[in-house]
N, C-alpha and C positions, 0 to 999 in steps of 0.2 A: 420222675423221681417219686416214690411213694411215702418216703418217710423223711422227717425232717431232723436237723441236727443242732438244734438251738438248747440252750440252758439258760436260766432256769427262774422264771417268774410265774407266780400262780395266775391262772386265767378264771375268767367269770363263769361260774357255773350257771345253768339254766335256774331261775327263780322258781322254788318251790314246784319242782317238776315231779308231777304225780306218777303213778305207776301207769305204764303205757296202754292205751286203748286205741281203738280203730273204729271211731263211729263214723257213719256215713256223712258226707258233706251236704249242707243244705243247698250251698251255692258256690261258685268258683271266685276266687279272687281275681283282680286286675293283673295283667302282665306288669311287671316291675323290673327296673334294670338297676343292679346295684355295682356300685364302685368297689366296694369290699366292705365286710363287716363279719365279726365272729360269728354272730348268729342273726341272720337276716330273717324277718318274719313276714310271710306272704300275707299282709293285711291290705284290705282294700281302702283307698282314701274315701274320704266322705263325698268328694266331688270330683268328677273327671277331670283329668289334667292332660294337656298336649304333651308337655315334656314328663318322661319317665322320671318316678321318683329315685333320687341318688342318695345313697348312705354313706357315711365316712368311712374310711379305713380305719379298722381297729387292730393297732400294732400291739402284740406282745412278745416276749422272748419264746413262749411255746407256740407261736402262729407260724405257719408255713411262710418262708422268707426267699428273697432272691439273692443270688450270690454273683460275685464276680472276682476276678482273679488276676494275677500277673501274666498278661497276655505276652509280653516280650519274654518271659522266663520260660512259658510254655512253648514258645517257638525255639528256643535253645534246647529244650528238653526232647524235641522230636526232630531236631536238626541230624539227618543221617551222617553227616560229616563230622559232627561233633559228637554224637553219642553212638559209638559202635555195640552198645548192647541191644539196639533196636533190631527184633526179629521181624523184617518186613515180611516174610514168608508167612508169618503168624498172623499179622495185620492183613495179608491179602486175602487169606483164608476167612479171617473174621468178616472182611469186607463183602466177600460173597455170600456169607451168611445173611448179613444185613440186606443186600441188595434181594435175596430172595423174597423178602418181604412177607412172610407167612400170614400176617394179618391184614393184608391189603383190603379183602373184602370181609373182615370179621366184624367190624364195628357197624353193623346195618340196624336200624331201630326199626320198630314195628309198633302197631297199635297198642300194644301191650303197656308199653311205657306209661303213656297218658292215663290210660284206663287204671293202672295201679296206682299212679299218682294221686287220682281223684279220691281214691278209697283211703289214702293215707291222710289222716286229720289229727287236730289237736297237738298235744306234745310231740308224737311220734313224726309228724309232717316237719315240724321245727326242726327236730333232729337229723332227720333225713336231708333236709336243705343244707344244714352245716357240715353234714358229711361231704355232700356234692361240692359245696363252696370250698371246703378246705382241700379237698382232693384235686378239685380244678386247679386251684392256685398252686398247690405242690407241683402237679405235672407242668404246668406252664412255666412255673420257675426253671425246671430242667429243659424245657425248649428253648428259653432265652440264653442260658449258658451254653448249651451244646451248639446251637446255631450260631453264636459269636466265635466259638472255638473252631468250628467248621470254617468260619470266614477267615480267620486270623492264620490258620495253619496251611492254607491252600498251598502257598509257595514253598513251604519249608517241608512239609510232608503231605501230598496230596491224598495218600490212602488213609492215614489217619484223619485228616480234615473231612474225607468224604464219610467216614464213619460217624463222626461227630454229626455232620448233616443229616445223616440217616437216622440217628438218635434222635435228633430234634424232630424229624418227621414224627417218629413213633410217640414223642411226648406231646406234640400238637395235636396228633389224632387223639390220643387219650384226654386231653385237655377239652378239646372241642366235643368229645363224646359227652363228658361230665357237663360241660357247659349246656348242651342240648337236654340233658337229664333235668338242669335246672328250669329249663323252659316248661317242662311237664309241670313244674310248681308255680308256674307264671313269674319265674324270674329268671335273670341273666347276668353274668359277670361281665363288666366291661372291661375286657383284657386289654386293649388298647390304652384306657386310662391307668390301668393297673401297672403297665410296663413303664409308665412315666412317672407315677406318682409313689410307687412302692420303693422303699428304702433297701439299698443294695448291701449285703454283708461281704467283705472283702475276705478271701482266705487264699493264702500261699498255695502254689500248685499242689505240692505234696499233700497239704491238708484237704483240697479238692479231691485228690484220689483216695485219700482215707474215708472221708465223709461220703463222699458220692458212691463208693464201692458199697458201703455199709447201707446207705439209704435205698440203693437199687435191690441188695440183697434181702434186707428186711421187707422191702415192698413185696418181693416174691414170696417170702413166707407168709405175710399177712394175707395176700390175694388167694393163694392156693389153700390157705387154711379155712378161710371163710368159705371159698368154692366147695371144697370137700365136704364141709360140715353141711351147708345147705344143699348139697346133692343128696345127702342120707336124709336130711330133714326138710324137706321142700316146703311143709307148711309154714316155715319161717321165712321163706323166700318172698317178701312182701313187695319187692321191686325188682323188675327183670335185669338190671345191670349186672347183678351178680352172676347171672348165667355167662357172662362175657369173661369172668376172672380166670378162667383157665387158661385160655389163649394170651389174655393180658398179661399175667405173672411171667409167661414166658420171654415177652419183650424185657421187663425188669431183669429176669435172669440173664439174659444176652447182653444187656448194659453192663451188668455186673461182671459178667465174664471179661468183656472189652476192658474194663478198668483194672482186673486182675492182670490181663496183659500188659497194660500200661505200667503197673507197679513192677512187673518182672523185667520190664526195660529200663527201670530206674533203680538198681539194686541198693542205692545208697538209702533209699527210703523203708528198706526192709532188714538190712543186716547189721545193724549198730544199736546201743544200748538206747539211743534217742528214739528210735523207730519203735522200740519196744513199749516206750513211755506214751509216745503219741498214739500209738495203736490202742493202748488200753484207754488213754482218755477218750478217744472218738467212740470206742465201743460203749463206754459209760455214758457218754453224752447221748448217744442215739436212744440206748435202752432206757435210760432215765426219762428223757423227753417223751418217749412213746408211752411209757408205763403212767407217768403223770397225766399225759394228755388223755388217754384212753379211760383212767380213773375217774376223770371229769365228765366223761360221755358214757357212763356205765348204761344208762338208758338205751343208747343206740344198740350196743352188744346184747343186752338183753331181750331187745326188740327183734333181734335175728336169732335168739335161742342160745347164746354164747355166755359163758361166765367170763368177764372181762380179764380178771386177774390170771385165770387158768389159760385164757387165749394169749395173753400177753407172755406169760412165762415160755408157754410152747414156742412161739415166735422166736423169743429172745434166744432160747436154747439152741433151736435149729440154726438161726442166723449165727451164733456164736461158733457153731460146729462147723458151718460153712466157711465162715471168716478165718478160722483156725489154720485152714489149708494155704492162706497166703500171709497173714499178718504174722509177725515174730512172736507176738505175744497177745493172749487174750484174757478175758476175766473168768474167774471160776464161778459161773452164773449158776451151775449145778449145785452148788454148795448152798444148803437152806439158809445160811445166815445172808446171803446176798439177797433173796426174796424179803427176809425180814428187814432188811434194810430199806429195800423199795417201798415196804409197806409202812415204814415210819416215815419216810420221805412223804408219802401221800398224805398222812395225818397232819404232818407239819404244814404242807402245801394247802391242806383245807383250811387250817387256823389262819393261815395268812390271808386267803380269800375272805374269810370272815372279817378279819381285820379291816379289808379294803372296801367291805360292804356297810360298816359301820357309818354313823353320821359324825363321828369324831372330827376334829380339825386335822388337816394335815400333818401338823407337828406331832400330835398326840398318837396319830396312826403310825407315823414313822418310829416313834419310840417304841411303840408296842411290837413293831415288825423287827427290831434290832435282834431279840434274843431267838425269834423264830428263824431268821435269817442265818444266825450264827449256827443254831441246832441243824438246819438243813445242809448248811456248808460242811458241818462236823459228819453229818451222815455220808454226804458225798465223799468227803477225803477217806473216810474209814472203809467205803466201798472199793475206791480206787487202790488203797494201800493193802487190800486183802491179797494173800499170796496168789500170783497170776498163774496161768497154764502157758508154759513154753511151747510154741507151736510155730507153724509156718514153714514153707518150703517155696523156693522159685521153680522147682520142678512142679509145676502144676498140672492137674488131670486133663488131658487133651479134650474130652468131651465132658465137662463138668455138669451141664443141663441134664445129661442122663443119670447123672450120680445124685443129684439133689432132687430130681422130681420123683 
């Protein structure tokens, strides 16, 4: 899963981040294992230690998170004796697609990785570390959820269960590749610790469908947009992981197609007024979360030659058009007012961050936050209440990857 579904608490910016530069490194820092932090910095300890340095998990509502669901309800939804809408032939076809494993030999590293990482220093190095860290956590989150669904559905629906297991294979491969990328910066995520220590967010199955479908599809558009941009502008490809994004995003796309098939098998999640409200809610949650997150990391996108807001709006618009094929209603994100609301949210969020970084006592900080939180909630509600676009069809395109790529 390449994008997250959380709302809405400010996250810390890089303190006094200057314009990006790329000086050569005088020396290499020691290898560090991190249990989780939002911005791990690869600084060497003054004295060598036998144990790797551990850093605390930093939880925010905009940080990548782990998900769980009602697995008993999932078993009922995919029980072929109970649910007559299940199209087992479609799932069998999808299973064969996943078994083909197009990317089995794709994620192969070479000496370019370490050489490129050693050239990235200063603020840019810190930004790349956070990018790898957050991406690894998001992919690992998908691995855990899909693995458990594959295990729990084995008896109820072996075909669907195997697809979940193969998707967990993909997510584990992505997470491992990203974690090895961290090793180029002399860091590594302790994924075993993360599994036990991370807080899990509970979503009902239908919310898992909405949110995960959006997460996979927005991930596709993020990866393919970055890949195409860097293919045309190779001077900005500072680290070779971006060369892998073309095949990588096809994994995200196949995962999204599977979730669209799951939703077609549960028409009650798509064909009533409540489905329209929830569809718009999850669209708004995913789009706003990405926009606020990325506007806090403008330096990363500038570092690879992108305008952050233009990139995000392109991704949001393309994701929304794709989502409109299955969701019964989507947001009118191509209305200029929608972007204006997003930009106002960014300003409010920056003010919230500034309040949090003051030396005021907690009571004073909370009092200062109240009008800002109210203003942010007002913008969110106004964006949600904009006239939606009626959309969606259970007659889904048979070969959607060819249509969106």
